[in-house]
N, C-alpha and C positions, 0 to 999 in steps of 0.2 A: 670155045671159050668166049668168042666175040658175042654170041647169042646171050650168054649169061650177063655179060657187061651191059648190053643194050637193054636187057630186061630189068636190071637193077636201076639203070638211068631212068627208064620209063616209070618205074614204081616210085622213085624218090623225087622226081621232078613234079612241081605243082602244075596244074592245068594252066594253060595260057589265060592271062587275065585275072588270075586268082592270087595275086601276090599276097602273102600273109602279113598284111600291114600291122594288124593288132599284135601278133606274136613278135614281130621284129621290133616294134616300138616298145613293147613290154621288156624284151631282152635288153634293149638299149637303156631304158629307164632304170632297170634293176642293176645293171653292171655299172652305170654311171651315176648312181644315187649319191655317192659321197666322193666328190671331186676335190676334197680338201688337200690331198696329196697323192702322189703316185702309189704309195703303199696301201692306202685305203682302197683304191680302185683294184689293185692286185688282189687284195683280200676278197672283194666282191666278185671278181672274175673267178677266183678259185671256188667260192661258194656257189656261183651260178653255173658251173660246169664248163667254163672256158678253159682251153688248154694252151699253155705257153708254147711258143714255137719260134723258130728263126726263119723269117721269110726268105725265099730264094732271092738273090740279088736282082734278077731280071723280072720278078713278079711285080704286079702293080704296087703292092704294099712295100716290097723291098726297095723299089725305086723311090716311093713316096717318103719312106723313113730316111733314106740316104739324102734326099733333097732337103728334108727338114733339119737333119743333123748338120749338113753343110751350111745351110742358111744361118743356123744358130752360131756356128763357128765363125762364119764371115762377119757376123754382127758383134763378135767379141763376147758372146755369152759363154761363160765358163761352167755355170751350174746347169747342166743338161743331163737328164736321165730318161730312159724309155723302157717300155715293156710291150710285148706283142703277143696276142692270143688269137685263137680261132675257135669257132663252134658252128655247128649246123643248127639252124632254127627253122622249123617247119620246112625242111628241105633246102633252105637257103644257106650258101656258104658265107658266113659272116666272119670278118676279121676285125679285131680290136687293137687299136694303137693308143697307148697311154704315154703321154709325155709330161715331164716336169721341167720347165724352163724357169729358173729362178723361183718365184713364188706363184707362177701360173701353172695350173694343171689342166691338161687337155685330155678328154676321154672321147675317142672317136671310133664309131662302129661303121665299117664299110661293107657294102654289098657291091663289089665291082662288076658283078654280072647283071645287076638290075637294068632293065631296059626302059623303064618309065618312072616318072616322079610319083611320089605318094600324093593322093588326092588331098586338096586343100581342106575339104570338109572333114576328112579323117584326122588330119593333123590338128585342126582347131578343136575337134571333139576330144582328142587325146590330151591336148594341152589344157583344156577347160578354159581357154581364153583366146582372144584374137592375138595374132602376132604383132610385134612392134615394127617389123619390117618384112616386106616381100620383094623379091627380085624375080622377074619373069622375062628372061631372055632365052627363049626355047632352044636356040642353036648353041648357047654358051652355058647357062646355068639357070636353074629354077630353085630358089631358096626361100625358106621361111625361117625367121629369126625371132626369138623372144628374149627380151632383156627387161627385168631379170629372167633368168632361165626357168624352165619348168621341171627339170629333173633334179631332185634332191636339193643340194646347196649350190647349184650352178649359178654363176652370174649371167651366163649366156647359154642358150640352147639354139642350135641351128640344124635344120634338116635341109640338105641340098641334093640336087640331082644334076649330074654332068652327062649330057648326051654324048653318044659316039661322035667323034669328030670335033668336039668342043675345043676351042683354042686353049682352054685350061688343061687339056690333056698333056700339054708340055710340062705341067707341074705334076703329072702322073695321077690326075683326078679323073675318075670315070664312075658311072653308076651312082649309087646312093652313098651319101656320107651323113652320118648322124653325129652331132658334136655337142658335148657339154663341157663348159670351161669355167674354172674358178680362178680368181686372182686373190691372193691373200697370203697369210703366213703359212709357208710350207713347213711341214713337220718332218 
């Protein structure tokens, strides 16, 4: 049985160095196209083939969601809601976290297993414009931010990479994080 497992892994894993940037960015842009409220993202997630699930407490996403919920509670935020989904895109295990905190909706796609940042040229080509901010601290974070956002009605879009051993891993961040966020009237 182990041989079958290894054969399946070998078939589904992309070749080294061939991260499916276009497919992952398209999946992110499609699911996070309408960030007006949590329900809008849930509808997109369903239409785009994402499956709702409950992350294990000890998983990256489970810890990250607990951290966010705890931070919201500590800051006195009473209006908090969330939904979590997953989907494979071009062989990559992606997880989607949607949060509604007051009138702010966050739509975040994670590839916790990604081992390198997306290329700056690929991001600018995808966004069709230069970013408003770049942070390049290779041992901590590499991020590219656009304000206003580039996905649908987002006020802000950010693509970030957190390398193994980053001090931000204490916040349960690792690999790639793609975020679209809108602040406005929650429905």
